[in-house]
Biopython code that builds the backbone (N, CA, C, O; Angstrom):
import numpy as np
from Bio.PDB.StructureBuilder import StructureBuilder

atoms = [
    (1, "UNK", "N", (-29.786, 12.638, -23.617)),
    (1, "UNK", "CA", (-28.401, 12.952, -23.084)),
    (1, "UNK", "C", (-26.997, 11.882, -23.178)),
    (1, "UNK", "O", (-27.045, 10.970, -22.354)),
    (2, "UNK", "N", (-25.725, 11.895, -24.113)),
    (2, "UNK", "CA", (-25.120, 11.065, -23.747)),
    (2, "UNK", "C", (-23.995, 10.732, -23.241)),
    (2, "UNK", "O", (-23.148, 11.599, -23.454)),
    (3, "UNK", "N", (-23.554, 9.706, -22.568)),
    (3, "UNK", "CA", (-22.151, 10.157, -21.387)),
    (3, "UNK", "C", (-20.459, 9.306, -22.383)),
    (3, "UNK", "O", (-20.277, 8.123, -22.674)),
    (4, "UNK", "N", (-19.951, 9.985, -22.525)),
    (4, "UNK", "CA", (-18.985, 9.559, -22.953)),
    (4, "UNK", "C", (-17.479, 9.058, -21.903)),
    (4, "UNK", "O", (-17.268, 9.866, -20.999)),
    (5, "UNK", "N", (-16.812, 8.252, -21.940)),
    (5, "UNK", "CA", (-16.324, 7.350, -20.702)),
    (5, "UNK", "C", (-15.365, 7.556, -21.776)),
    (5, "UNK", "O", (-15.400, 7.518, -23.006)),
    (6, "UNK", "N", (-13.990, 7.922, -20.356)),
    (6, "UNK", "CA", (-12.218, 8.245, -21.869)),
    (6, "UNK", "C", (-12.168, 6.207, -21.340)),
    (6, "UNK", "O", (-12.756, 5.494, -20.527)),
    (7, "UNK", "N", (-11.474, 6.092, -22.028)),
    (7, "UNK", "CA", (-10.737, 4.231, -22.466)),
    (7, "UNK", "C", (-9.599, 4.741, -21.583)),
    (7, "UNK", "O", (-9.008, 5.819, -21.524)),
    (8, "UNK", "N", (-9.463, 3.174, -20.677)),
    (8, "UNK", "CA", (-7.841, 3.430, -20.356)),
    (8, "UNK", "C", (-6.522, 3.037, -21.335)),
    (8, "UNK", "O", (-6.495, 2.044, -22.062)),
    (9, "UNK", "N", (-5.834, 3.661, -21.250)),
    (9, "UNK", "CA", (-5.049, 3.890, -21.745)),
    (9, "UNK", "C", (-3.180, 3.406, -20.631)),
    (9, "UNK", "O", (-2.591, 3.686, -19.587)),
    (10, "UNK", "N", (-3.105, 2.873, -21.411)),
    (10, "UNK", "CA", (-1.369, 2.078, -21.566)),
    (10, "UNK", "C", (-1.106, 3.592, -21.208)),
    (10, "UNK", "O", (-1.731, 4.596, -21.549)),
    (11, "UNK", "N", (0.303, 3.409, -20.210)),
    (11, "UNK", "CA", (1.340, 4.771, -20.558)),
    (11, "UNK", "C", (1.926, 5.072, -19.477)),
    (11, "UNK", "O", (1.127, 5.312, -18.572)),
    (12, "UNK", "N", (3.754, 5.218, -19.002)),
    (12, "UNK", "CA", (5.016, 5.387, -18.443)),
    (12, "UNK", "C", (5.411, 6.893, -19.054)),
    (12, "UNK", "O", (5.336, 7.696, -19.984)),
    (13, "UNK", "N", (6.062, 6.463, -17.271)),
    (13, "UNK", "CA", (6.432, 8.111, -16.638)),
    (13, "UNK", "C", (8.158, 8.066, -17.204)),
    (13, "UNK", "O", (9.000, 7.227, -16.883)),
    (14, "UNK", "N", (8.307, 9.064, -17.986)),
    (14, "UNK", "CA", (9.296, 9.338, -17.994)),
    (14, "UNK", "C", (10.683, 10.374, -17.177)),
    (14, "UNK", "O", (10.975, 11.568, -17.249)),
    (15, "UNK", "N", (11.042, 9.651, -16.717)),
    (15, "UNK", "CA", (12.089, 10.256, -15.142)),
    (15, "UNK", "C", (13.540, 10.491, -16.224)),
    (15, "UNK", "O", (13.993, 9.603, -16.945)),
    (16, "UNK", "N", (13.911, 11.429, -16.149)),
    (16, "UNK", "CA", (15.095, 11.584, -16.717)),
    (16, "UNK", "C", (16.370, 12.016, -15.478)),
    (16, "UNK", "O", (16.410, 13.160, -15.026)),
    (17, "UNK", "N", (17.376, 10.916, -15.025)),
    (17, "UNK", "CA", (17.439, 11.515, -13.688)),
    (17, "UNK", "C", (19.077, 11.211, -14.540)),
    (17, "UNK", "O", (19.951, 12.077, -14.502)),
    (18, "UNK", "N", (19.222, 10.292, -15.043)),
    (18, "UNK", "CA", (21.069, 10.134, -15.116)),
    (18, "UNK", "C", (20.967, 9.305, -16.424)),
    (18, "UNK", "O", (20.810, 8.085, -16.471)),
    (19, "UNK", "N", (21.113, 10.413, -17.804)),
    (19, "UNK", "CA", (20.773, 9.159, -18.911)),
    (19, "UNK", "C", (22.387, 8.653, -19.131)),
    (19, "UNK", "O", (22.997, 7.626, -19.427)),
    (20, "UNK", "N", (22.778, 10.686, -18.634)),
    (20, "UNK", "CA", (24.128, 10.406, -19.208)),
    (20, "UNK", "C", (25.069, 10.784, -18.698)),
    (20, "UNK", "O", (25.955, 11.438, -19.249)),
    (21, "UNK", "N", (25.010, 10.110, -16.469)),
    (21, "UNK", "CA", (25.521, 9.971, -15.866)),
    (21, "UNK", "C", (27.389, 9.119, -15.976)),
    (21, "UNK", "O", (28.450, 9.497, -15.480)),
    (22, "UNK", "N", (27.073, 7.944, -16.813)),
    (22, "UNK", "CA", (28.027, 7.613, -16.626)),
    (22, "UNK", "C", (28.553, 7.359, -17.886)),
    (22, "UNK", "O", (28.846, 6.332, -18.497)),
    (23, "UNK", "N", (28.610, 8.793, -18.171)),
    (23, "UNK", "CA", (29.072, 9.544, -19.932)),
    (23, "UNK", "C", (30.476, 10.012, -19.816)),
    (23, "UNK", "O", (30.414, 11.153, -20.273)),
    (24, "UNK", "N", (31.624, 9.805, -19.492)),
    (24, "UNK", "CA", (33.228, 10.203, -19.252)),
    (24, "UNK", "C", (33.564, 11.560, -20.301)),
    (24, "UNK", "O", (34.487, 12.275, -19.911)),
    (25, "UNK", "N", (32.789, 12.018, -21.777)),
    (25, "UNK", "CA", (32.724, 12.909, -22.425)),
    (25, "UNK", "C", (31.861, 13.733, -23.374)),
    (25, "UNK", "O", (30.649, 13.518, -23.379)),
    (26, "UNK", "N", (32.309, 14.526, -24.061)),
    (26, "UNK", "CA", (30.962, 15.495, -23.809)),
    (26, "UNK", "C", (30.486, 14.655, -25.853)),
    (26, "UNK", "O", (29.558, 14.975, -26.596)),
    (27, "UNK", "N", (31.505, 13.688, -26.052)),
    (27, "UNK", "CA", (30.734, 12.949, -27.198)),
    (27, "UNK", "C", (30.575, 11.892, -26.752)),
    (27, "UNK", "O", (30.369, 10.982, -27.555)),
    (28, "UNK", "N", (30.599, 11.648, -25.607)),
    (28, "UNK", "CA", (29.203, 10.369, -25.139)),
    (28, "UNK", "C", (28.496, 10.795, -24.922)),
    (28, "UNK", "O", (27.851, 9.911, -24.358)),
    (29, "UNK", "N", (27.680, 12.007, -24.878)),
    (29, "UNK", "CA", (26.773, 12.557, -23.739)),
    (29, "UNK", "C", (26.150, 12.929, -24.902)),
    (29, "UNK", "O", (25.101, 12.322, -25.115)),
    (30, "UNK", "N", (26.682, 14.256, -26.232)),
    (30, "UNK", "CA", (25.915, 13.312, -27.347)),
    (30, "UNK", "C", (24.669, 12.629, -27.767)),
    (30, "UNK", "O", (23.477, 12.657, -28.071)),
    (31, "UNK", "N", (26.231, 11.741, -27.491)),
    (31, "UNK", "CA", (25.963, 10.286, -29.005)),
    (31, "UNK", "C", (24.252, 10.024, -27.490)),
    (31, "UNK", "O", (23.157, 9.656, -27.915)),
    (32, "UNK", "N", (24.400, 10.219, -26.416)),
    (32, "UNK", "CA", (23.511, 9.872, -25.354)),
    (32, "UNK", "C", (21.866, 10.641, -25.638)),
    (32, "UNK", "O", (20.648, 10.492, -25.536)),
    (33, "UNK", "N", (22.814, 11.415, -26.002)),
    (33, "UNK", "CA", (21.199, 11.928, -26.085)),
    (33, "UNK", "C", (20.486, 12.303, -27.754)),
    (33, "UNK", "O", (19.431, 12.866, -28.047)),
    (34, "UNK", "N", (21.698, 11.651, -28.719)),
    (34, "UNK", "CA", (21.208, 11.480, -30.639)),
    (34, "UNK", "C", (20.034, 10.500, -29.770)),
    (34, "UNK", "O", (18.879, 10.919, -29.685)),
    (35, "UNK", "N", (20.424, 9.170, -29.138)),
    (35, "UNK", "CA", (19.616, 8.066, -29.515)),
    (35, "UNK", "C", (18.444, 7.843, -28.081)),
    (35, "UNK", "O", (17.746, 6.940, -27.619)),
    (36, "UNK", "N", (18.794, 9.391, -27.756)),
    (36, "UNK", "CA", (16.845, 8.909, -27.028)),
    (36, "UNK", "C", (15.997, 9.877, -27.286)),
    (36, "UNK", "O", (14.903, 9.782, -26.731)),
    (37, "UNK", "N", (16.317, 11.426, -28.451)),
    (37, "UNK", "CA", (15.915, 11.966, -29.242)),
    (37, "UNK", "C", (15.706, 10.937, -30.396)),
    (37, "UNK", "O", (14.477, 10.894, -30.461)),
    (38, "UNK", "N", (16.159, 10.130, -31.293)),
    (38, "UNK", "CA", (15.462, 9.491, -31.768)),
    (38, "UNK", "C", (14.109, 8.264, -31.622)),
    (38, "UNK", "O", (13.196, 7.994, -32.402)),
    (39, "UNK", "N", (14.404, 7.812, -30.520)),
    (39, "UNK", "CA", (13.811, 6.620, -29.830)),
    (39, "UNK", "C", (12.206, 7.801, -29.442)),
    (39, "UNK", "O", (11.164, 7.150, -29.511)),
    (40, "UNK", "N", (12.044, 8.956, -29.169)),
    (40, "UNK", "CA", (11.002, 9.795, -28.933)),
    (40, "UNK", "C", (10.402, 10.148, -29.916)),
    (40, "UNK", "O", (9.246, 10.551, -30.041)),
    (41, "UNK", "N", (11.495, 9.940, -30.900)),
    (41, "UNK", "CA", (10.532, 10.737, -32.571)),
    (41, "UNK", "C", (10.389, 9.194, -33.332)),
    (41, "UNK", "O", (10.165, 9.248, -34.541)),
    (42, "UNK", "N", (10.485, 8.034, -32.808)),
    (42, "UNK", "CA", (10.104, 6.833, -32.998)),
    (42, "UNK", "C", (9.497, 6.984, -32.565)),
    (42, "UNK", "O", (8.632, 7.267, -33.395)),
    (43, "UNK", "N", (8.794, 7.108, -30.994)),
    (43, "UNK", "CA", (7.933, 6.578, -30.463)),
    (43, "UNK", "C", (6.827, 7.864, -31.152)),
    (43, "UNK", "O", (5.873, 7.620, -31.891)),
    (44, "UNK", "N", (7.196, 9.047, -30.748)),
    (44, "UNK", "CA", (5.423, 9.488, -32.069)),
    (44, "UNK", "C", (5.429, 9.301, -33.647)),
    (44, "UNK", "O", (4.569, 10.036, -34.133)),
    (45, "UNK", "N", (5.875, 8.819, -34.282)),
    (45, "UNK", "CA", (5.266, 8.014, -35.368)),
    (45, "UNK", "C", (5.193, 6.733, -34.987)),
    (45, "UNK", "O", (5.547, 5.774, -35.673)),
    (46, "UNK", "N", (4.803, 6.699, -34.055)),
    (46, "UNK", "CA", (4.307, 4.413, -33.919)),
    (46, "UNK", "C", (2.690, 5.851, -33.588)),
    (46, "UNK", "O", (1.878, 4.941, -33.418)),
    (47, "UNK", "N", (2.232, 6.524, -33.495)),
    (47, "UNK", "CA", (0.882, 6.651, -32.626)),
    (47, "UNK", "C", (1.722, 7.587, -31.342)),
    (47, "UNK", "O", (1.367, 8.760, -31.450)),
    (48, "UNK", "N", (2.904, 7.368, -29.961)),
    (48, "UNK", "CA", (2.812, 7.825, -28.637)),
    (48, "UNK", "C", (2.951, 9.217, -28.863)),
    (48, "UNK", "O", (3.639, 9.849, -29.665)),
    (49, "UNK", "N", (1.788, 9.711, -27.583)),
    (49, "UNK", "CA", (2.515, 10.998, -27.344)),
    (49, "UNK", "C", (2.640, 11.429, -25.277)),
    (49, "UNK", "O", (2.465, 10.797, -24.235)),
    (50, "UNK", "N", (3.066, 12.951, -25.695)),
    (50, "UNK", "CA", (2.868, 13.654, -24.172)),
    (50, "UNK", "C", (1.771, 13.864, -23.781)),
    (50, "UNK", "O", (0.926, 14.673, -24.166)),
    (51, "UNK", "N", (1.756, 12.814, -22.661)),
    (51, "UNK", "CA", (0.625, 14.074, -21.724)),
    (51, "UNK", "C", (1.048, 14.208, -20.144)),
    (51, "UNK", "O", (1.654, 13.200, -19.780)),
    (52, "UNK", "N", (0.946, 14.832, -19.489)),
    (52, "UNK", "CA", (1.754, 16.149, -18.150)),
    (52, "UNK", "C", (0.531, 15.654, -17.369)),
    (52, "UNK", "O", (-0.584, 15.477, -17.859)),
    (53, "UNK", "N", (0.922, 15.430, -15.941)),
    (53, "UNK", "CA", (0.488, 14.944, -15.238)),
    (53, "UNK", "C", (1.238, 14.848, -14.154)),
    (53, "UNK", "O", (2.432, 14.581, -14.011)),
    (54, "UNK", "N", (-0.094, 15.240, -12.984)),
    (54, "UNK", "CA", (1.325, 15.609, -11.333)),
    (54, "UNK", "C", (2.432, 14.539, -11.664)),
    (54, "UNK", "O", (3.338, 14.354, -12.477)),
    (55, "UNK", "N", (2.136, 14.237, -11.115)),
    (55, "UNK", "CA", (3.268, 12.915, -10.519)),
    (55, "UNK", "C", (4.269, 12.913, -11.859)),
    (55, "UNK", "O", (5.201, 12.131, -11.673)),
    (56, "UNK", "N", (4.334, 13.659, -13.320)),
    (56, "UNK", "CA", (5.073, 13.608, -14.292)),
    (56, "UNK", "C", (4.556, 13.745, -15.338)),
    (56, "UNK", "O", (3.427, 14.208, -15.498)),
    (57, "UNK", "N", (5.416, 13.308, -16.338)),
    (57, "UNK", "CA", (5.062, 13.469, -17.528)),
    (57, "UNK", "C", (4.940, 11.775, -18.072)),
    (57, "UNK", "O", (5.845, 10.982, -17.807)),
    (58, "UNK", "N", (3.529, 11.300, -18.969)),
    (58, "UNK", "CA", (3.203, 10.802, -19.160)),
    (58, "UNK", "C", (3.566, 10.023, -20.809)),
    (58, "UNK", "O", (2.575, 9.991, -21.538)),
    (59, "UNK", "N", (4.967, 9.373, -21.466)),
    (59, "UNK", "CA", (4.245, 9.035, -22.398)),
    (59, "UNK", "C", (2.395, 7.529, -22.580)),
    (59, "UNK", "O", (1.847, 6.588, -22.007)),
    (60, "UNK", "N", (2.332, 8.244, -23.558)),
    (60, "UNK", "CA", (0.391, 7.237, -23.729)),
    (60, "UNK", "C", (0.944, 6.830, -25.566)),
    (60, "UNK", "O", (1.658, 7.149, -26.516)),
    (61, "UNK", "N", (0.014, 5.974, -25.071)),
    (61, "UNK", "CA", (-0.361, 5.093, -26.654)),
    (61, "UNK", "C", (-2.283, 4.302, -26.436)),
    (61, "UNK", "O", (-3.150, 4.322, -25.563)),
    (62, "UNK", "N", (-2.170, 3.901, -27.369)),
    (62, "UNK", "CA", (-3.913, 3.647, -28.067)),
    (62, "UNK", "C", (-4.242, 2.234, -27.586)),
    (62, "UNK", "O", (-4.927, 1.436, -26.945)),
    (63, "UNK", "N", (-3.245, 2.537, -28.376)),
    (63, "UNK", "CA", (-3.548, 0.733, -28.543)),
    (63, "UNK", "C", (-2.557, 0.289, -27.676)),
    (63, "UNK", "O", (-1.490, 0.850, -27.431)),
    (64, "UNK", "N", (-3.070, -0.975, -27.136)),
    (64, "UNK", "CA", (-2.322, -2.058, -25.729)),
    (64, "UNK", "C", (-1.373, -2.660, -26.765)),
    (64, "UNK", "O", (-0.614, -3.600, -26.524)),
    (65, "UNK", "N", (-1.448, -2.234, -27.566)),
    (65, "UNK", "CA", (-0.316, -4.583, -27.936)),
    (65, "UNK", "C", (0.935, -3.383, -28.762)),
    (65, "UNK", "O", (2.090, -3.803, -28.835)),
    (66, "UNK", "N", (0.654, -2.053, -29.299)),
    (66, "UNK", "CA", (2.598, -1.338, -29.807)),
    (66, "UNK", "C", (2.915, -1.275, -28.568)),
    (66, "UNK", "O", (4.118, -1.483, -28.410)),
    (67, "UNK", "N", (2.117, -0.994, -27.227)),
    (67, "UNK", "CA", (2.299, -0.261, -26.073)),
    (67, "UNK", "C", (3.508, -1.726, -25.634)),
    (67, "UNK", "O", (4.658, -1.287, -25.637)),
    (68, "UNK", "N", (3.479, -2.703, -25.412)),
    (68, "UNK", "CA", (2.992, -3.693, -25.405)),
    (68, "UNK", "C", (4.558, -4.611, -26.513)),
    (68, "UNK", "O", (5.148, -5.585, -26.045)),
    (69, "UNK", "N", (4.880, -4.079, -27.758)),
    (69, "UNK", "CA", (5.359, -4.187, -28.738)),
    (69, "UNK", "C", (7.311, -3.848, -28.857)),
    (69, "UNK", "O", (8.381, -4.319, -29.241)),
    (70, "UNK", "N", (6.682, -2.727, -28.221)),
    (70, "UNK", "CA", (7.584, -2.134, -27.658)),
    (70, "UNK", "C", (8.548, -2.457, -26.244)),
    (70, "UNK", "O", (9.448, -1.652, -26.004)),
    (71, "UNK", "N", (8.395, -3.367, -25.528)),
    (71, "UNK", "CA", (8.118, -3.627, -24.191)),
    (71, "UNK", "C", (8.490, -2.889, -23.517)),
    (71, "UNK", "O", (9.687, -2.703, -23.296)),
    (72, "UNK", "N", (7.755, -2.399, -23.117)),
    (72, "UNK", "CA", (6.486, -1.182, -21.936)),
    (72, "UNK", "C", (5.837, -1.626, -20.869)),
    (72, "UNK", "O", (4.860, -2.375, -20.903)),
    (73, "UNK", "N", (6.375, -1.165, -19.863)),
    (73, "UNK", "CA", (5.383, -1.696, -18.783)),
    (73, "UNK", "C", (4.825, -0.546, -18.518)),
    (73, "UNK", "O", (5.328, 0.523, -18.171)),
    (74, "UNK", "N", (3.294, -0.982, -18.790)),
    (74, "UNK", "CA", (1.998, 0.067, -17.733)),
    (74, "UNK", "C", (2.298, -0.136, -16.611)),
    (74, "UNK", "O", (2.400, -1.186, -15.978)),
    (75, "UNK", "N", (2.562, 1.696, -16.136)),
    (75, "UNK", "CA", (1.645, 1.383, -14.511)),
    (75, "UNK", "C", (0.701, 2.377, -14.025)),
    (75, "UNK", "O", (0.671, 3.230, -13.138)),
    (76, "UNK", "N", (-0.365, 1.766, -15.313)),
    (76, "UNK", "CA", (-2.159, 2.239, -14.685)),
    (76, "UNK", "C", (-2.062, 1.005, -13.824)),
    (76, "UNK", "O", (-1.505, -0.055, -14.109)),
    (77, "UNK", "N", (-2.919, 1.440, -12.345)),
    (77, "UNK", "CA", (-3.323, 1.257, -11.173)),
    (77, "UNK", "C", (-3.343, -0.382, -11.806)),
    (77, "UNK", "O", (-3.562, -0.238, -13.008)),
    (78, "UNK", "N", (-3.178, -2.180, -11.437)),
    (78, "UNK", "CA", (-4.218, -2.763, -11.620)),
    (78, "UNK", "C", (-5.066, -3.025, -12.157)),
    (78, "UNK", "O", (-5.285, -3.815, -13.075)),
    (79, "UNK", "N", (-6.064, -1.853, -11.191)),
    (79, "UNK", "CA", (-7.897, -2.876, -11.853)),
    (79, "UNK", "C", (-8.135, -1.637, -12.798)),
    (79, "UNK", "O", (-9.292, -1.261, -12.610)),
    (80, "UNK", "N", (-7.520, -0.869, -13.715)),
    (80, "UNK", "CA", (-7.099, -0.163, -15.001)),
    (80, "UNK", "C", (-6.823, -1.156, -16.512)),
    (80, "UNK", "O", (-7.105, -0.927, -17.688)),
    (81, "UNK", "N", (-6.197, -2.242, -15.883)),
    (81, "UNK", "CA", (-5.726, -2.518, -16.622)),
    (81, "UNK", "C", (-6.195, -4.082, -17.330)),
    (81, "UNK", "O", (-6.058, -4.622, -18.428)),
    (82, "UNK", "N", (-6.972, -4.515, -15.688)),
    (82, "UNK", "CA", (-7.730, -5.512, -16.108)),
    (82, "UNK", "C", (-8.648, -5.939, -17.835)),
    (82, "UNK", "O", (-9.121, -4.962, -18.415)),
    (83, "UNK", "N", (-8.704, -6.372, -18.046)),
    (83, "UNK", "CA", (-9.515, -7.100, -19.516)),
    (83, "UNK", "C", (-10.036, -7.609, -19.365)),
    (83, "UNK", "O", (-9.836, -8.637, -18.719)),
    (84, "UNK", "N", (-11.179, -7.228, -19.894)),
    (84, "UNK", "CA", (-12.357, -7.812, -20.011)),
    (84, "UNK", "C", (-12.757, -9.292, -21.075)),
    (84, "UNK", "O", (-13.110, -8.985, -22.214)),
    (85, "UNK", "N", (-12.717, -10.801, -20.758)),
    (85, "UNK", "CA", (-13.051, -11.061, -22.217)),
    (85, "UNK", "C", (-13.695, -11.479, -22.481)),
    (85, "UNK", "O", (-14.136, -11.693, -21.351)),
    (86, "UNK", "N", (-14.536, -12.047, -23.239)),
    (86, "UNK", "CA", (-16.617, -12.118, -23.537)),
    (86, "UNK", "C", (-15.946, -13.002, -24.262)),
    (86, "UNK", "O", (-15.195, -12.888, -25.231)),
    (87, "UNK", "N", (-16.638, -14.610, -23.156)),
    (87, "UNK", "CA", (-16.526, -16.131, -24.247)),
    (87, "UNK", "C", (-17.552, -15.550, -25.933)),
    (87, "UNK", "O", (-18.459, -14.750, -26.162)),
    (88, "UNK", "N", (-16.792, -16.431, -26.672)),
    (88, "UNK", "CA", (-17.228, -16.409, -27.644)),
    (88, "UNK", "C", (-18.551, -16.858, -27.986)),
    (88, "UNK", "O", (-19.040, -17.508, -27.062)),
    (89, "UNK", "N", (-19.153, -16.764, -28.787)),
    (89, "UNK", "CA", (-20.998, -17.291, -29.040)),
    (89, "UNK", "C", (-22.314, -16.338, -28.825)),
    (89, "UNK", "O", (-23.443, -16.790, -29.018)),
]
sb = StructureBuilder()
sb.init_structure("model")
sb.init_model(0)
sb.init_chain("A")
sb.init_seg("    ")
for serial, (resi, resn, name, xyz) in enumerate(atoms, 1):
    if name == "N":
        sb.init_residue(resn, " ", resi, " ")
    sb.init_atom(name, np.array(xyz, "f"), 0.0, 1.0, " ", f" {name:<3s}", serial, name[0])
structure = sb.get_structure()
């Protein structure tokens, strides 16, 4: 019997509650949406994906280094974020 375990992955929750709150015009709102769309396309091209969860959509990436390179902070529980380091040799 083979037992597969899911590897822990970094993620953050996407909650849009005010993307355009401070926009004074329709043009400003459009620019803000275009910037957000460009970021989402860039994330998708870098291997990020969207996963629907009960607490909202999570944006995931399998490689923690790529996740961290974007400056994102993982919302995983502290226990899931721990990395075991094995001594050399």
